[in-house]
C-alpha positions as a Markdown table, in Angstrom:
| # | Residue | x | y | z |
|---|---|---|---|---|
| 1 | Met | 83.8 | 81.6 | 90.0 |
| 2 | Ile | 83.2 | 80.5 | 93.7 |
| 3 | Asp | 84.2 | 76.9 | 94.5 |
| 4 | Pro | 82.5 | 74.8 | 97.2 |
| 5 | Trp | 84.9 | 76.2 | 99.8 |
| 6 | Gly | 83.8 | 79.8 | 99.1 |
| 7 | Val | 87.1 | 80.7 | 97.5 |
| 8 | Phe | 87.1 | 82.5 | 94.2 |
| 9 | Ala | 89.4 | 84.4 | 91.8 |
| 10 | Val | 89.5 | 88.1 | 91.7 |
| 11 | Leu | 90.8 | 89.4 | 88.3 |
| 12 | Ile | 92.7 | 92.8 | 88.7 |
| 13 | Val | 93.7 | 94.9 | 85.8 |
| 14 | Thr | 95.8 | 98.1 | 85.4 |
| 15 | Tyr | 95.2 | 100.0 | 82.2 |
| 16 | Asn | 96.3 | 103.4 | 80.9 |
| 17 | Leu | 93.5 | 104.5 | 78.6 |
| 18 | Lys | 95.4 | 107.3 | 76.8 |
| 19 | Asn | 93.5 | 110.6 | 77.2 |
| 20 | Leu | 89.9 | 109.4 | 78.0 |
| 21 | Phe | 88.6 | 113.0 | 77.5 |
| 22 | Leu | 85.3 | 114.4 | 76.7 |
| 23 | Ala | 85.1 | 117.7 | 74.8 |
| 24 | Gly | 86.3 | 120.5 | 77.1 |
| 25 | Glu | 88.6 | 118.3 | 79.1 |
| 26 | Gly | 91.2 | 118.1 | 76.3 |
| 27 | Pro | 91.2 | 116.7 | 72.8 |
| 28 | Ala | 88.2 | 114.2 | 72.9 |
| 29 | Lys | 89.2 | 110.6 | 72.5 |
| 30 | Pro | 88.5 | 109.6 | 68.9 |
| 31 | His | 85.7 | 107.1 | 68.3 |
| 32 | Gly | 88.2 | 105.0 | 66.5 |
| 33 | Glu | 90.0 | 104.5 | 69.8 |
| 34 | Leu | 86.9 | 104.5 | 72.1 |
| 35 | Arg | 85.2 | 101.6 | 70.4 |
| 36 | Pro | 88.1 | 99.2 | 70.7 |
| 37 | Leu | 88.7 | 100.4 | 74.2 |
| 38 | Val | 85.1 | 99.4 | 75.2 |
| 39 | Arg | 85.6 | 96.0 | 73.4 |
| 40 | Met | 88.9 | 95.5 | 75.3 |
| 41 | Leu | 87.3 | 96.2 | 78.7 |
| 42 | Asp | 84.4 | 93.9 | 77.8 |
| 43 | Gln | 86.9 | 91.2 | 76.7 |
| 44 | Leu | 88.9 | 91.5 | 79.9 |
| 45 | Asp | 85.7 | 91.4 | 82.1 |
| 46 | Ala | 87.9 | 92.1 | 85.2 |
| 47 | Asp | 86.6 | 92.4 | 88.7 |
| 48 | Ile | 88.6 | 95.5 | 89.4 |
| 49 | Val | 90.2 | 97.8 | 86.8 |
| 50 | Val | 92.6 | 100.5 | 87.9 |
| 51 | Leu | 92.7 | 103.2 | 85.3 |
| 52 | Gln | 95.0 | 106.0 | 84.4 |
| 53 | Glu | 94.4 | 109.1 | 82.2 |
| 54 | Val | 90.7 | 109.5 | 82.9 |
| 55 | Gly | 89.5 | 113.1 | 82.3 |
| 56 | Ser | 86.6 | 113.3 | 84.7 |
| 57 | Trp | 83.8 | 111.5 | 86.4 |
| 58 | Ala | 81.7 | 112.3 | 83.3 |
| 59 | Ser | 84.1 | 110.6 | 81.0 |
| 60 | Leu | 84.4 | 107.6 | 83.3 |
| 61 | Ser | 80.6 | 107.3 | 83.6 |
| 62 | Leu | 80.2 | 107.4 | 79.8 |
| 63 | Leu | 82.8 | 104.7 | 79.4 |
| 64 | Asn | 81.1 | 102.5 | 82.0 |
| 65 | Glu | 77.7 | 103.0 | 80.4 |
| 66 | Arg | 79.0 | 101.7 | 77.1 |
| 67 | Leu | 80.2 | 98.4 | 78.5 |
| 68 | Ala | 78.2 | 95.3 | 78.0 |
| 69 | His | 78.2 | 94.7 | 81.8 |
| 70 | Pro | 78.7 | 98.1 | 83.5 |
| 71 | Tyr | 80.5 | 98.2 | 86.8 |
| 72 | Ala | 78.4 | 98.8 | 90.0 |
| 73 | Tyr | 81.2 | 100.7 | 91.7 |
| 74 | Pro | 83.0 | 103.2 | 89.5 |
| 75 | Gly | 85.2 | 105.8 | 91.2 |
| 76 | Leu | 87.4 | 108.8 | 90.5 |
| 77 | Val | 89.2 | 111.4 | 92.6 |
| 78 | Pro | 90.7 | 114.3 | 90.7 |
| 79 | Gly | 94.5 | 114.5 | 91.3 |
| 80 | Asn | 97.1 | 117.2 | 90.7 |
| 81 | Ser | 97.4 | 116.8 | 87.0 |
| 82 | Asp | 97.1 | 120.1 | 85.1 |
| 83 | Arg | 96.1 | 118.0 | 82.0 |
| 84 | Ser | 93.1 | 116.3 | 83.6 |
| 85 | Ile | 94.7 | 112.9 | 83.5 |
| 86 | His | 93.3 | 111.4 | 86.7 |
| 87 | Leu | 93.3 | 108.0 | 88.4 |
| 88 | Ala | 90.1 | 106.0 | 88.5 |
| 89 | Val | 88.6 | 102.6 | 89.2 |
| 90 | Leu | 85.9 | 100.3 | 87.9 |
| 91 | Ser | 84.9 | 97.7 | 90.4 |
| 92 | Arg | 82.4 | 94.9 | 90.9 |
| 93 | His | 83.1 | 95.0 | 94.6 |
| 94 | Arg | 82.4 | 97.9 | 97.0 |
| 95 | Val | 85.3 | 100.2 | 97.3 |
| 96 | Lys | 86.5 | 103.2 | 99.3 |
| 97 | Leu | 88.9 | 105.7 | 97.6 |
| 98 | Val | 91.6 | 107.6 | 99.6 |
| 99 | Ser | 93.6 | 110.3 | 97.8 |
| 100 | His | 97.1 | 111.4 | 98.7 |
| 101 | Arg | 97.2 | 114.3 | 96.3 |
| 102 | Ser | 98.0 | 116.8 | 99.1 |
| 103 | Cys | 101.1 | 115.0 | 100.3 |
| 104 | Val | 104.3 | 116.9 | 99.8 |
| 105 | Leu | 107.3 | 115.3 | 98.2 |
| 106 | Leu | 110.7 | 115.2 | 100.0 |
| 107 | Asp | 114.3 | 114.9 | 99.0 |
| 108 | Glu | 116.7 | 112.2 | 100.2 |
| 109 | His | 117.4 | 114.2 | 103.4 |
| 110 | Gly | 113.7 | 114.8 | 104.3 |
| 111 | Ala | 113.5 | 118.4 | 103.0 |
| 112 | Arg | 110.5 | 119.5 | 101.0 |
| 113 | Leu | 111.0 | 119.7 | 97.3 |
| 114 | Leu | 110.2 | 123.0 | 95.7 |
| 115 | Asp | 109.3 | 123.7 | 92.1 |
| 116 | Tyr | 107.1 | 125.9 | 89.9 |
| 117 | Ala | 103.4 | 124.8 | 89.8 |
| 118 | Ser | 102.9 | 126.3 | 86.4 |
| 119 | Glu | 104.6 | 128.3 | 83.6 |
| 120 | Ser | 103.1 | 131.5 | 85.0 |
| 121 | Ala | 104.5 | 130.8 | 88.4 |
| 122 | Ala | 107.9 | 130.2 | 86.8 |
| 123 | Cys | 107.7 | 133.5 | 85.1 |
| 124 | Ala | 106.9 | 135.2 | 88.4 |
| 125 | Gly | 109.6 | 133.2 | 90.2 |
| 126 | Arg | 107.1 | 131.6 | 92.7 |
| 127 | Leu | 108.4 | 128.3 | 94.0 |
| 128 | Ala | 106.0 | 126.0 | 95.9 |
| 129 | Pro | 106.1 | 122.6 | 97.7 |
| 130 | Leu | 105.8 | 119.8 | 95.1 |
| 131 | Gly | 103.2 | 117.1 | 95.4 |
| 132 | Phe | 102.5 | 114.0 | 93.3 |
| 133 | Cys | 102.2 | 115.0 | 89.7 |
| 134 | Arg | 98.9 | 113.0 | 89.6 |
| 135 | Asp | 98.2 | 111.1 | 92.8 |
| 136 | Leu | 98.6 | 108.0 | 94.9 |
| 137 | Leu | 95.1 | 106.6 | 95.1 |
| 138 | Arg | 94.3 | 103.9 | 97.6 |
| 139 | Val | 91.4 | 101.7 | 96.7 |
| 140 | Asp | 90.1 | 99.7 | 99.7 |
| 141 | Val | 88.0 | 96.7 | 98.7 |
| 142 | Leu | 85.4 | 96.3 | 101.3 |
| 143 | Asp | 83.6 | 93.0 | 100.9 |
| 144 | Leu | 86.3 | 90.4 | 100.9 |
| 145 | Glu | 87.5 | 87.9 | 103.6 |
| 146 | Leu | 90.7 | 89.9 | 104.2 |
| 147 | Pro | 91.1 | 93.6 | 103.7 |
| 148 | Leu | 92.6 | 94.3 | 100.3 |
| 149 | Ser | 94.1 | 97.7 | 99.5 |
| 150 | Ile | 95.2 | 98.6 | 95.9 |
| 151 | Phe | 97.5 | 101.5 | 95.7 |
| 152 | Ala | 97.2 | 103.1 | 92.2 |
| 153 | Val | 99.9 | 105.2 | 90.7 |
| 154 | His | 100.7 | 107.2 | 87.5 |
| 155 | Leu | 104.3 | 108.3 | 88.1 |
| 156 | Lys | 106.0 | 111.3 | 86.6 |
| 157 | Ser | 106.7 | 110.8 | 82.9 |
| 158 | Arg | 110.1 | 110.9 | 81.3 |
| 159 | Thr | 109.3 | 114.2 | 79.6 |
| 160 | Asn | 109.5 | 117.5 | 81.4 |
| 161 | Arg | 108.3 | 121.1 | 81.0 |
| 162 | Asp | 111.0 | 123.7 | 80.1 |
| 163 | Trp | 110.1 | 125.8 | 83.1 |
| 164 | Arg | 110.6 | 122.9 | 85.6 |
| 165 | Val | 113.4 | 123.3 | 88.1 |
| 166 | Leu | 113.6 | 119.6 | 89.0 |
| 167 | Ala | 114.5 | 116.8 | 86.5 |
| 168 | Ala | 111.8 | 114.3 | 85.6 |
| 169 | Asp | 113.7 | 111.4 | 87.1 |
| 170 | Glu | 114.3 | 113.4 | 90.3 |
| 171 | Ile | 110.5 | 113.9 | 90.7 |
| 172 | Arg | 109.7 | 110.3 | 89.9 |
| 173 | Ala | 112.2 | 109.2 | 92.6 |
| 174 | Ala | 110.7 | 111.5 | 95.1 |
| 175 | Glu | 107.2 | 110.1 | 94.3 |
| 176 | Cys | 108.6 | 106.6 | 94.9 |
| 177 | Arg | 110.1 | 107.7 | 98.3 |
| 178 | Arg | 106.8 | 109.1 | 99.4 |
| 179 | Ile | 104.9 | 106.0 | 98.1 |
| 180 | Gly | 107.3 | 103.8 | 100.1 |
| 181 | Glu | 106.8 | 105.8 | 103.2 |
| 182 | Leu | 103.0 | 105.9 | 102.9 |
| 183 | Met | 102.6 | 102.2 | 102.1 |
| 184 | Ala | 105.0 | 101.2 | 104.9 |
| 185 | Asn | 103.0 | 103.2 | 107.4 |
| 186 | Phe | 99.7 | 101.7 | 106.1 |
| 187 | Arg | 101.2 | 98.2 | 106.5 |
| 188 | Ala | 102.3 | 98.9 | 110.1 |
| 189 | Cys | 98.7 | 100.0 | 110.9 |
| 190 | Asn | 97.0 | 97.3 | 108.9 |
| 191 | Pro | 99.2 | 94.1 | 109.3 |
| 192 | Arg | 96.4 | 91.8 | 108.0 |
| 193 | Ala | 95.8 | 93.8 | 104.8 |
| 194 | Leu | 96.6 | 92.4 | 101.4 |
| 195 | Met | 98.4 | 95.1 | 99.5 |
| 196 | Ile | 98.9 | 95.7 | 95.7 |
| 197 | Leu | 100.8 | 98.6 | 94.0 |
| 198 | Cys | 99.9 | 99.0 | 90.4 |
| 199 | Gly | 99.6 | 101.4 | 87.5 |
| 200 | Asp | 101.7 | 103.3 | 85.0 |
| 201 | Phe | 105.2 | 103.7 | 86.5 |
| 202 | Asn | 106.6 | 105.3 | 83.4 |
| 203 | Asp | 109.8 | 103.4 | 84.1 |
| 204 | Arg | 111.3 | 99.9 | 84.4 |
| 205 | Leu | 111.4 | 98.4 | 87.8 |
| 206 | Asn | 115.2 | 98.2 | 87.9 |
| 207 | Ser | 115.6 | 102.0 | 87.2 |
| 208 | Glu | 117.4 | 104.2 | 89.6 |
| 209 | Ala | 114.3 | 106.4 | 90.1 |
| 210 | Leu | 112.2 | 103.4 | 91.3 |
| 211 | Met | 114.8 | 102.1 | 93.7 |
| 212 | Pro | 113.0 | 103.6 | 96.8 |
| 213 | Leu | 110.2 | 101.1 | 96.2 |
| 214 | Lys | 112.7 | 98.2 | 96.9 |
| 215 | Lys | 112.3 | 98.8 | 100.6 |
| 216 | Leu | 108.7 | 97.6 | 100.3 |
| 217 | Ala | 109.9 | 94.2 | 99.2 |
| 218 | Met | 107.0 | 93.9 | 96.8 |
| 219 | His | 106.9 | 90.9 | 94.4 |
| 220 | Asp | 106.5 | 91.2 | 90.6 |
| 221 | Pro | 104.5 | 88.1 | 89.5 |
| 222 | Leu | 104.5 | 89.1 | 85.8 |
| 223 | Gly | 108.3 | 89.7 | 85.9 |
| 224 | Asp | 108.9 | 86.3 | 87.5 |
| 225 | Leu | 106.8 | 84.6 | 84.8 |
| 226 | Leu | 108.5 | 86.4 | 82.0 |
| 227 | His | 111.9 | 85.6 | 83.4 |
| 228 | Arg | 111.1 | 81.9 | 83.6 |
| 229 | Asn | 109.9 | 82.0 | 79.9 |
| 230 | Gly | 112.9 | 84.0 | 78.7 |
| 231 | Arg | 110.8 | 86.9 | 77.5 |
| 232 | Asn | 110.9 | 90.7 | 77.9 |
| 233 | Pro | 107.8 | 92.2 | 76.1 |
| 234 | Ser | 106.6 | 95.8 | 76.2 |
| 235 | Thr | 103.5 | 97.2 | 77.9 |
| 236 | Tyr | 103.9 | 100.5 | 76.1 |
| 237 | Trp | 103.5 | 99.3 | 72.5 |
| 238 | Pro | 105.0 | 102.1 | 70.4 |
| 239 | Lys | 108.3 | 101.7 | 72.4 |
| 240 | Arg | 109.6 | 98.2 | 72.1 |
| 241 | Arg | 111.0 | 96.4 | 75.2 |
| 242 | Met | 109.6 | 98.9 | 77.7 |
| 243 | Arg | 107.6 | 97.2 | 80.5 |
| 244 | Ile | 106.4 | 100.2 | 82.4 |
| 245 | Asp | 102.9 | 99.1 | 83.6 |
| 246 | His | 103.2 | 96.9 | 86.6 |
| 247 | Ile | 101.2 | 95.0 | 89.3 |
| 248 | Leu | 103.3 | 94.4 | 92.4 |
| 249 | Val | 102.1 | 92.5 | 95.4 |
| 250 | Cys | 103.2 | 92.4 | 99.1 |
| 251 | Gln | 104.5 | 89.1 | 100.5 |
| 252 | Gln | 101.1 | 88.2 | 102.0 |
| 253 | Thr | 99.4 | 88.8 | 98.7 |
| 254 | Ala | 102.0 | 86.9 | 96.7 |
| 255 | Gly | 100.8 | 83.6 | 98.2 |
| 256 | Arg | 97.3 | 84.3 | 96.8 |
| 257 | Val | 98.3 | 85.0 | 93.2 |
| 258 | Leu | 97.1 | 82.2 | 90.9 |
| 259 | Ala | 100.0 | 80.5 | 89.3 |
| 260 | Asp | 100.9 | 81.9 | 85.9 |
| 261 | Ser | 97.9 | 84.3 | 85.9 |
| 262 | Ala | 99.8 | 87.5 | 85.4 |
| 263 | Met | 99.8 | 88.6 | 81.8 |
| 264 | Ile | 100.0 | 91.5 | 79.3 |
| 265 | His | 97.0 | 91.7 | 77.0 |
| 266 | Ala | 98.8 | 92.5 | 73.7 |
| 267 | Asn | 96.7 | 92.5 | 70.6 |
| 268 | Arg | 95.7 | 94.7 | 67.7 |
| 269 | Met | 92.6 | 95.9 | 69.4 |
| 270 | Ala | 94.6 | 97.1 | 72.4 |
| 271 | Gln | 97.0 | 98.9 | 70.1 |
| 272 | Thr | 94.2 | 100.8 | 68.6 |
| 273 | Ala | 92.5 | 101.6 | 71.9 |
| 274 | Ser | 95.5 | 103.1 | 73.7 |
| 275 | Asp | 99.3 | 103.4 | 73.7 |
| 276 | His | 99.5 | 101.0 | 76.7 |
| 277 | Tyr | 98.5 | 97.4 | 76.9 |
| 278 | Pro | 96.4 | 96.3 | 79.9 |
| 279 | Val | 98.2 | 94.1 | 82.5 |
| 280 | Ser | 96.4 | 91.7 | 84.8 |
| 281 | Leu | 96.7 | 89.0 | 87.5 |
| 282 | Glu | 94.3 | 86.9 | 89.5 |
| 283 | Leu | 94.1 | 86.5 | 93.3 |
| 284 | Gln | 92.5 | 83.6 | 95.1 |
| 285 | Ile | 90.4 | 85.1 | 97.8 |
| 286 | Ala | 87.1 | 84.6 | 99.7 |
| 287 | Glu | 84.1 | 86.7 | 100.5 |
| 288 | Ala | 83.7 | 88.2 | 104.0 |
């Protein structure tokens, strides 16, 4: 809603959809999960939805077509996942997507991390430079007063393949180091930009693996609100007290977050649609 001064609220959501696959991409998402997922997205009616675990452009398009008010600007860039769980976006604003899937991960000393790319590579003993397990996807929103860039993540899970050389936490920490470097470089080149980092982090913000992100000095509006209210809910509903889906904002963006707008959308419909709850916040912003 635009006020007389031209300022309006932009509702941003991050949502792990749990295997939004069509047949051939993986086990097709059951209709019993797809129907409530569509209803959840209709209910949220967000301006920008950052999505994780989307199988393909076709699966994203089909989901968008089912919505009561389809988004004008859907977008997906395939990442490095060997399970077809990609990052995507549904937006009511024009966006440009920038992938970082080709970036190589480094250890604490700046050396390239090596691992096996697949089980067959492990059997053959072929190590290769390691990149993001999925991607770091930058979503540039193009039609606002100030440049807004949303960095979308789906970090390495806690589980690991038997043939991996590196531990899951070690890979997640390396992803966070690279994210910190890439976002710091972007901020240096774009000092006016509003920046958000969001998605499925597969970890608590105070974990050792996520410590490299501390250098970015991002704010956690939802965490601040929950701390004031003395609550610690979960965003990953089968595992109680695990807040692993986050929306973090840079200092410039923090001043534009509507007070107490950050929230977890926890209800029975969301439990049926996915194994993650959607998380949202609202920004006060203006059109260009």
